[in-house]
Every structure is written in C-alpha cells, then in structure tokens.
C-alpha positions as CSV (number, residue, x, y, z in Angstrom):
1,M,18.5,-23.4,-3.8
2,P,19.7,-20.2,-5.5
3,H,16.9,-17.6,-5.7
4,A,17.1,-17.5,-9.5
5,D,16.1,-21.2,-9.6
6,S,12.6,-20.2,-8.4
7,S,11.7,-19.3,-12.0
8,Y,12.8,-22.5,-13.6
9,I,9.9,-24.6,-14.9
10,P,10.3,-28.4,-14.6
11,D,9.1,-30.8,-17.3
12,T,6.4,-32.1,-15.0
13,V,4.5,-28.8,-15.5
14,R,2.1,-29.6,-18.4
15,T,-0.9,-27.4,-17.8
16,K,-1.6,-23.9,-16.8
17,T,-2.9,-25.1,-13.5
18,D,0.4,-26.9,-12.9
19,F,2.2,-23.8,-13.9
20,Y,0.5,-21.5,-11.4
21,E,0.7,-24.1,-8.6
22,H,4.5,-24.3,-9.2
23,V,4.9,-20.5,-9.3
24,A,2.7,-19.8,-6.2
25,T,4.6,-22.5,-4.2
26,H,7.9,-21.0,-5.1
27,L,6.7,-17.4,-4.6
28,E,5.6,-18.2,-1.0
29,A,9.0,-19.7,-0.2
30,L,10.8,-16.8,-1.8
31,L,8.8,-14.2,0.2
32,H,8.9,-16.1,3.5
33,G,9.9,-13.8,6.3
34,E,9.8,-10.6,4.3
35,R,6.9,-8.2,4.5
36,Y,8.2,-5.0,2.9
37,W,5.8,-4.6,-0.1
38,V,8.4,-3.1,-2.5
39,T,10.7,-6.1,-2.1
40,N,7.8,-8.5,-2.4
41,L,6.3,-6.9,-5.5
42,A,9.7,-6.8,-7.2
43,Q,10.3,-10.5,-6.5
44,T,6.8,-11.3,-7.8
45,A,7.2,-9.4,-11.0
46,A,10.6,-11.2,-11.6
47,I,9.4,-14.7,-10.8
48,L,6.2,-14.3,-13.0
49,Y,8.0,-12.8,-16.0
50,H,10.9,-15.3,-16.0
51,S,8.6,-18.3,-15.3
52,Y,6.4,-17.4,-18.3
53,L,9.6,-17.1,-20.4
54,A,10.8,-20.5,-19.2
55,C,7.4,-22.3,-19.8
56,S,6.6,-23.9,-23.1
57,L,2.9,-23.4,-22.5
58,Y,3.4,-19.7,-23.2
59,G,5.7,-20.3,-26.2
60,G,8.3,-17.8,-25.1
61,E,11.9,-17.4,-26.0
62,A,14.5,-15.0,-24.7
63,T,14.6,-12.9,-27.9
64,K,10.8,-12.5,-28.3
65,P,8.8,-13.4,-25.1
66,V,5.1,-14.0,-25.5
67,V,4.4,-12.4,-22.0
68,N,6.3,-9.2,-22.7
69,W,5.4,-7.1,-19.7
70,C,4.7,-7.8,-16.0
71,V,4.0,-4.7,-14.0
72,L,2.6,-3.9,-10.5
73,S,1.2,-0.4,-10.2
74,V,0.1,1.4,-7.1
75,H,-2.5,4.1,-6.4
76,S,-0.6,7.1,-5.2
77,G,-1.0,7.1,-1.5
78,P,1.2,5.4,1.2
79,T,2.2,2.8,-1.3
80,S,3.3,2.3,-4.9
81,S,4.4,-0.8,-6.9
82,T,5.1,-3.0,-10.4
83,G,4.0,-5.5,-13.0
84,F,1.9,-3.6,-10.6
85,Y,0.4,-0.1,-10.9
86,L,-0.3,1.3,-7.4
87,R,-2.3,4.1,-5.8
88,P,-0.7,6.7,-3.4
89,P,-1.6,6.6,0.3
90,S,-5.2,7.1,1.5
91,H,-7.2,9.5,-0.5
92,P,-10.7,10.6,0.7
93,S,-12.3,10.0,-2.7
94,S,-10.6,6.7,-3.4
95,P,-12.9,3.8,-4.4
96,S,-10.6,1.6,-2.4
97,S,-11.8,3.0,0.9
98,A,-15.4,3.5,-0.3
99,S,-15.6,-0.1,-1.5
100,S,-13.5,-1.8,1.1
101,D,-16.5,-4.0,2.3
102,Q,-17.0,-5.4,-1.2
103,P,-14.8,-8.3,-2.4
104,A,-12.9,-8.0,-5.6
105,S,-14.8,-9.8,-8.4
106,S,-13.6,-11.6,-11.5
107,T,-14.5,-10.8,-15.1
108,S,-13.4,-12.0,-18.5
109,T,-14.1,-9.2,-21.0
110,S,-12.9,-7.2,-23.9
111,Q,-15.4,-4.3,-23.3
112,S,-14.7,-1.3,-21.1
113,P,-17.1,-0.7,-18.1
114,S,-19.5,2.2,-18.5
115,S,-18.2,5.8,-18.1
116,P,-18.5,7.6,-14.8
117,S,-20.8,10.5,-14.1
118,L,-19.3,14.0,-14.6
119,S,-19.5,14.7,-10.9
120,Q,-17.1,11.8,-9.9
121,P,-14.1,13.3,-8.2
122,Q,-10.7,12.9,-9.8
123,L,-8.6,10.3,-8.1
124,P,-4.8,10.4,-7.8
125,P,-2.9,8.4,-10.5
126,L,-1.8,4.8,-10.4
127,L,2.0,4.9,-10.1
128,L,4.4,2.5,-11.8
129,G,5.8,0.0,-9.4
130,P,8.2,-2.9,-9.7
131,Y,8.0,-4.6,-13.1
132,Q,9.7,-6.6,-15.8
133,G,9.7,-5.6,-19.5
134,R,10.4,-2.6,-21.6
135,P,10.1,1.0,-20.3
136,A,6.5,1.7,-19.2
137,C,4.0,4.4,-18.6
138,L,4.9,6.2,-15.4
139,S,1.4,6.7,-14.3
140,I,-2.2,6.0,-15.2
141,N,-5.2,8.1,-14.4
142,P,-7.9,6.0,-12.8
143,I,-10.8,7.1,-15.0
144,K,-13.4,4.7,-16.4
145,G,-13.0,4.0,-20.1
146,K,-9.3,5.2,-20.0
147,G,-7.6,1.8,-20.3
148,V,-7.7,-1.7,-18.9
149,C,-5.7,-0.9,-15.7
150,A,-8.0,2.0,-14.8
151,D,-11.1,0.0,-15.4
152,A,-9.8,-3.0,-13.4
153,F,-8.9,-0.7,-10.5
154,L,-12.2,1.1,-10.4
155,S,-14.4,-2.0,-10.9
156,R,-12.3,-4.0,-8.4
157,S,-12.5,-6.9,-10.9
158,T,-10.1,-9.0,-13.1
159,L,-10.3,-8.0,-16.7
160,I,-9.1,-10.3,-19.5
161,V,-8.7,-8.7,-22.9
162,D,-8.1,-11.0,-25.9
163,D,-7.4,-8.2,-28.3
164,V,-6.2,-4.9,-26.9
165,E,-7.0,-3.1,-30.2
166,A,-10.7,-3.8,-29.6
167,Y,-10.7,-2.5,-26.1
168,P,-12.1,1.1,-25.8
169,G,-9.5,3.5,-24.4
170,H,-6.6,1.0,-24.4
171,I,-3.3,2.6,-23.5
172,A,-0.4,1.1,-25.4
173,C,2.8,1.1,-23.3
174,D,4.3,-1.4,-25.7
175,G,3.3,-1.4,-29.4
176,E,3.8,-5.2,-29.6
177,T,1.2,-6.0,-27.0
178,K,-1.8,-7.9,-28.4
179,S,-3.6,-9.2,-25.3
180,E,-3.7,-8.4,-21.6
181,I,-4.9,-9.4,-18.1
182,V,-5.2,-7.0,-15.2
183,L,-6.1,-7.9,-11.6
184,P,-6.9,-5.6,-8.7
185,L,-4.4,-5.7,-5.8
186,L,-6.0,-5.4,-2.4
187,N,-4.6,-4.9,1.1
188,T,-5.8,-6.9,4.2
189,E,-8.5,-4.2,4.9
190,G,-10.0,-4.9,1.5
191,S,-9.0,-1.6,-0.1
192,V,-7.8,-1.6,-3.7
193,I,-4.3,-0.3,-3.7
194,G,-3.2,-1.0,-7.2
195,V,-3.2,-3.6,-10.0
196,L,-1.1,-6.4,-11.5
197,D,-0.9,-6.0,-15.2
198,L,0.4,-8.7,-17.6
199,D,0.7,-8.1,-21.4
200,S,1.3,-10.6,-24.2
201,T,2.5,-10.3,-27.8
202,S,-0.1,-12.9,-28.9
203,L,-3.8,-12.6,-29.2
204,G,-5.9,-14.4,-26.6
205,T,-3.0,-15.5,-24.4
206,F,-4.9,-15.3,-21.0
207,G,-7.9,-17.2,-19.9
208,E,-9.7,-18.5,-16.9
209,E,-6.9,-20.7,-15.7
210,D,-4.6,-17.6,-15.8
211,M,-7.1,-15.6,-13.9
212,K,-7.5,-18.2,-11.1
213,G,-3.7,-18.7,-10.9
214,L,-2.9,-15.0,-10.8
215,E,-5.7,-14.3,-8.2
216,R,-3.9,-16.7,-6.0
217,I,-0.7,-14.7,-6.6
218,V,-2.3,-11.4,-5.6
219,G,-3.8,-13.2,-2.6
220,I,-0.3,-14.1,-1.4
221,L,0.7,-10.5,-1.7
222,K,-2.4,-9.3,0.1
223,E,-1.6,-11.4,3.1
224,G,2.2,-11.3,2.9
225,C,2.9,-7.6,2.8
226,D,2.8,-4.6,5.2
227,W,1.2,-1.9,3.1
228,S,1.8,1.1,5.3
C-alpha cells in the first residue's frame, strides 16, 4: 500500500473511537522498523493532519480544514519535534527529570494552572518540531500561565480548551484557531520531552474521545522512538 494511503479514512469509520483506532493501527504500521524520532514525529504529524482532513466527523475540507494545525514541539535538549513542541536535551532544572517518577495525567479544562513561584528557575524553550499547518511559533517559553502548550508541558497533563479566547495567556499562532488540545510527550524514562498540539477552527472540537485516542498516539511514539 502506498504510504499516502495511510491517511485515507474508510466509510466504516463512524465514531471518533473508530477514527483513532484506524489512525493508530496505520501509524504503527507506518513507523514499523524506524526509531529515529524526527522521522517518526514527522510521519505522525502528517497522518494525523490528513486523517482529520479526510474524516467527515471533523467536517474538514481542503480549502478550510477544521483541524488546522498539528504540531509536535520539543523541549530544547537532545531532542526537538512537531505538531509537537519539544524541549532541548537534559537540563538540570527541567520538570521532566524532576517529575520522571510521576505518570502523565489527563485533564479537560479551559483554565490555566496556577502561576509558579518567583523563585522557579527559567527552563529552556520548547522548540518547534515536525508539523502540518501554517507557519508557526518557533519556540514557546515553558512558564505557567503563558499558553496551553507551556501549561500542558509543566503540568504533565492533557489540556482540552473549548475556546482559546477564554484561556489565560493563550498564544495565537493562527488567528483562525478557536479550540485546542495539547498532550505531553514522554520518553521511555518518563521524562516530559515535549508536547503534541492540535488546533481547530471550530469551538469545542476536542473531547474525551480525542484525548484517549491521542494519548494512544503519543504512547506509540514514547515506545517507538530513540530519543537520544
């Protein structure tokens, strides 16, 4: 099967649960035998973005997709990524190493977590990784209250935002974005190394089914990539 066919959505997909089962199955096949994280994050951003575009559940069309942005970002350290924002290689004050014994949690919220104390050390920025969509923010400072990506990274939890205009500190990379979901991206040691960020041009696009499905996707990446 041509690689591009991985993002086609058959008529048998009728629910979001079906959708994510289909995407996860095809993603696992697409990434089989490859462990380089840049390659795998790029493929993940592509299959997610084009699968949303092809799925009637998300009401997308080529000229105006509902899911308009899929980015993986990495925390500046040994890694970086898209659809994903990633952190750089190990940093002594990174919450990813300090919290590595705590599992990532899931939260549906439109409120920003509380602000950090003034004594909290400044962490290196989350760097733009492989993504699909319009030109994006190159980096995001991981400071509580400074946007959904920063809050999800620092809290190690999935954040669902029904209306980005109501979210304190929201950073608008695309003015058409109305709702958003951000998931922490972990490595096999349990350290948070970045986030998966999905935006939509409609209010309230993402819910619990999306959260569960996307947590499976980041789980595939956690186990399927060499992060150093």
